matplotlib code that plots the C-alpha trace (Angstrom):
import matplotlib.pyplot as plt

x = [-3.4, 0.4, 2.3, 2.7, 5.9, 5.1, 6.5, 5.0, 6.2, 5.0, 6.8, 4.5, 5.8, 2.3, 0.9, 3.7, 3.0, -0.7, -0.3, 2.4, -0.1, -2.7, -0.1, 1.1, -2.5, -3.2, -2.1, -1.3, 1.0, 4.7, 6.2, 9.7, 10.2, 8.9, 10.2, 10.0, 10.6, 11.0, 14.7, 14.6, 12.0, 14.4, 17.0, 14.7, 13.4, 17.0, 17.4, 14.0, 11.3, 8.4, 5.0, 2.9, 3.5, 1.3, 2.4, 1.6, 1.0, 2.2, 5.9, 8.8, 11.5, 9.5, 5.8, 4.2, 2.8, 6.2, 7.8, 5.2, 5.9, 9.5, 8.4, 7.9, 4.2, 4.5, 4.5, 1.0, 0.3, -2.3, -2.1, -2.8, -3.7, -5.3, -6.7, -9.6, -8.7, -5.5, -7.4, -7.9, -4.2, -3.7, -6.0, -4.3, -1.2, -3.2, -3.2, -5.1, -6.9, -6.5, -7.2, -8.3, -6.8, -7.8, -8.9, -9.8, -8.7, -11.8, -11.0, -7.4, -8.3, -10.7, -7.9, -5.3, -7.7, -8.1, -4.3, -4.1, -6.7, -4.8, -1.6, -3.3, -4.5, -1.0, 0.3, -2.3, -1.2, 2.5, 2.2, -0.9, -2.2, -0.6, -3.8, -7.3, -10.6, -12.7, -16.1, -15.8, -18.3, -20.4, -17.6, -15.0, -11.5, -8.3, -5.8, -2.2, -0.8, 2.7, 1.3, -0.4, 1.1, -1.5, -5.1, -7.0, -10.2, -13.1, -16.0, -17.5, -15.2, -11.6, -9.4, -6.8, -3.8, -2.0, 1.3, -0.2, -3.1, -3.3, -6.8, -7.5, -9.8, -12.9, -14.6, -17.2, -15.3, -13.9, -10.2, -10.8, -12.2, -9.4, -6.7, -7.5, -7.0, -3.7, -0.3, 1.2, 4.7, 3.8, 1.3, 0.9, -1.8, -0.2, -3.3, -7.0, -7.4, -4.3, -2.7, 0.6, 2.7, 5.9, 8.1, 6.8, 8.0, 10.5, 11.5, 10.3, 10.3, 8.9, 6.3, 5.3, 6.0, 6.5, 5.1, 4.8, 5.5, 2.5, 2.9, 1.0, 1.0, 1.8, -0.8, 0.4, -1.2, 0.8, 4.1, 5.7, 4.9, 6.1, 9.3, 10.1, 9.8, 12.2, 14.8, 15.1, 16.1, 18.3, 22.1, 23.0]
y = [14.6, 14.2, 15.8, 13.9, 14.5, 15.0, 16.1, 17.4, 16.0, 17.8, 19.0, 22.1, 25.0, 26.5, 23.2, 22.9, 26.3, 25.6, 22.4, 24.0, 26.6, 24.0, 22.0, 25.0, 25.9, 22.3, 21.9, 18.2, 18.3, 19.1, 19.9, 18.5, 19.4, 20.3, 18.4, 18.9, 15.2, 11.7, 12.0, 15.1, 13.2, 10.2, 12.5, 13.8, 10.3, 9.2, 12.0, 12.3, 10.0, 10.8, 9.3, 11.0, 12.1, 14.4, 13.0, 14.1, 11.2, 12.7, 13.6, 13.4, 10.7, 8.8, 8.9, 9.2, 5.7, 4.2, 6.1, 5.0, 1.3, 1.8, 3.1, 1.4, 0.4, 2.4, 5.6, 6.8, 8.6, 11.0, 11.3, 14.6, 14.6, 16.7, 13.6, 11.7, 8.5, 8.2, 8.0, 4.2, 3.8, 5.5, 3.2, 0.1, 1.0, 1.5, 5.2, 6.8, 9.1, 11.1, 14.8, 15.9, 19.3, 21.9, 21.1, 23.3, 23.3, 21.4, 18.5, 18.6, 18.5, 15.6, 13.5, 14.6, 13.5, 10.2, 9.7, 10.7, 8.1, 5.4, 6.4, 6.4, 2.9, 1.9, 3.5, 1.5, -1.7, -1.1, 0.2, -1.4, 0.1, -1.3, -1.6, -2.9, -2.2, -5.0, -5.0, -6.1, -5.5, -3.1, -0.9, -0.7, -1.4, -0.4, -3.2, -2.3, -5.2, -4.8, -5.7, -9.0, -12.3, -14.4, -14.8, -17.9, -19.0, -20.4, -21.3, -17.9, -16.0, -14.9, -14.4, -11.7, -12.2, -8.9, -8.1, -5.3, -7.2, -10.3, -11.3, -11.6, -9.4, -11.4, -10.5, -12.0, -12.9, -15.8, -16.4, -16.8, -13.2, -11.8, -13.5, -11.5, -8.3, -9.0, -8.1, -11.4, -10.5, -10.1, -12.9, -16.5, -19.1, -22.3, -24.1, -24.1, -22.2, -20.0, -17.1, -16.1, -12.9, -14.1, -11.6, -12.9, -16.5, -17.3, -20.8, -23.8, -27.2, -30.6, -29.1, -26.4, -22.7, -21.0, -17.5, -15.9, -19.2, -20.8, -23.8, -23.7, -26.8, -26.3, -28.3, -30.5, -28.4, -25.3, -26.9, -26.4, -22.7, -22.2, -24.2, -22.0, -18.9, -20.5, -21.6, -18.2, -16.8, -19.7, -19.4, -23.0]
z = [2.8, 2.3, -0.5, -3.8, -5.8, -9.4, -12.8, -16.0, -19.4, -22.6, -25.7, -25.9, -23.6, -23.3, -22.1, -19.6, -18.2, -18.0, -16.0, -13.9, -12.8, -12.0, -9.9, -8.0, -6.9, -5.7, -2.1, -2.1, -5.2, -5.1, -8.4, -8.9, -12.6, -16.0, -19.0, -22.8, -23.5, -21.9, -21.7, -19.5, -17.3, -17.0, -15.5, -12.8, -12.1, -11.4, -8.9, -7.2, -5.9, -8.2, -7.6, -10.3, -13.9, -16.0, -19.3, -22.9, -25.2, -28.5, -28.3, -30.7, -30.3, -27.6, -27.1, -23.7, -24.1, -24.9, -22.0, -19.6, -20.4, -19.1, -15.7, -12.4, -11.7, -8.5, -10.5, -11.4, -14.7, -15.9, -19.7, -21.4, -25.1, -27.8, -29.5, -28.0, -29.9, -27.7, -24.5, -25.0, -25.4, -22.1, -20.2, -21.8, -19.8, -16.6, -16.5, -13.6, -15.9, -19.1, -19.7, -23.1, -24.2, -23.6, -20.0, -17.1, -13.5, -12.4, -14.7, -13.7, -10.0, -10.5, -12.1, -9.5, -6.7, -8.3, -8.3, -4.7, -3.8, -5.7, -3.9, -0.5, -1.1, -1.9, 1.3, 3.3, 1.6, 2.1, 5.6, 7.3, 10.5, 13.6, 15.5, 15.2, 16.9, 18.4, 20.1, 23.7, 26.6, 24.6, 23.5, 20.7, 22.1, 20.3, 20.3, 19.7, 17.6, 19.0, 22.4, 21.3, 22.3, 20.4, 19.4, 20.7, 19.0, 21.0, 18.7, 17.8, 20.1, 20.3, 23.3, 22.7, 25.0, 25.5, 27.1, 29.2, 30.6, 32.8, 31.5, 27.8, 25.8, 24.7, 21.4, 19.1, 15.9, 14.0, 13.6, 9.9, 9.7, 11.9, 10.0, 6.8, 8.7, 10.3, 8.7, 7.3, 8.2, 11.9, 12.5, 11.6, 12.1, 13.6, 14.7, 14.0, 17.3, 17.4, 15.5, 17.1, 17.0, 15.4, 17.2, 20.6, 20.0, 22.7, 21.6, 19.6, 21.3, 20.1, 17.7, 20.1, 20.3, 23.6, 24.0, 27.4, 29.1, 27.3, 24.9, 21.7, 19.4, 15.8, 13.8, 11.0, 8.2, 9.4, 10.1, 6.7, 6.6, 10.1, 9.5, 6.5, 8.7, 11.2, 8.6, 7.0, 10.4, 11.6, 11.6, 12.3]

ax = plt.figure().add_subplot(projection="3d")
ax.plot(x, y, z, "-o")
ax.set_aspect("equal")
plt.show()
């Protein structure tokens, strides 16, 4: 598990020290600062990339709830409070969890793990895996997406044309199912039977794309989307 940069914000020094001790004994947390108020936290946020905040709800000048509403949705929050009635307020601003003071390390770790899972899901969404596994000839084959020219649908099967192989990989799957698993920025469906790798397009001629010397027709229903892709990258 990768390190998660975090800070603690609480106007009570004893509470700060307690959470600091918990953070320091948690291997996947990296403490970047302790703050007595939201304004101290703002300074750290301007200097460091913070992903997780342990945030007290009741603080002078600016409450934890008010402060959380000024933050990027990419920053996860675990609220800490001595008052159970404030828990609902924390969930209204999409907090990962809340810890009711006084809380022990087991409760702290459970909330921290929940935040780590949320951040891991975000990582997967922002940086999807660059490979897939497909079943072919009674085994699971790893397909490097950077090596794919295009996918060709044939009824219930797909041919995967790959740069490093003369013959395509044949797998039992529908293009519709496959399309959901492919990164949108790298692949585009241009025909009922074809999904192409956009970076492998050599040229576009008369409603067809040329990839690896093969001509693939762009069907009418996909022309507008493909044309938009071309126009954004055209310089004349």
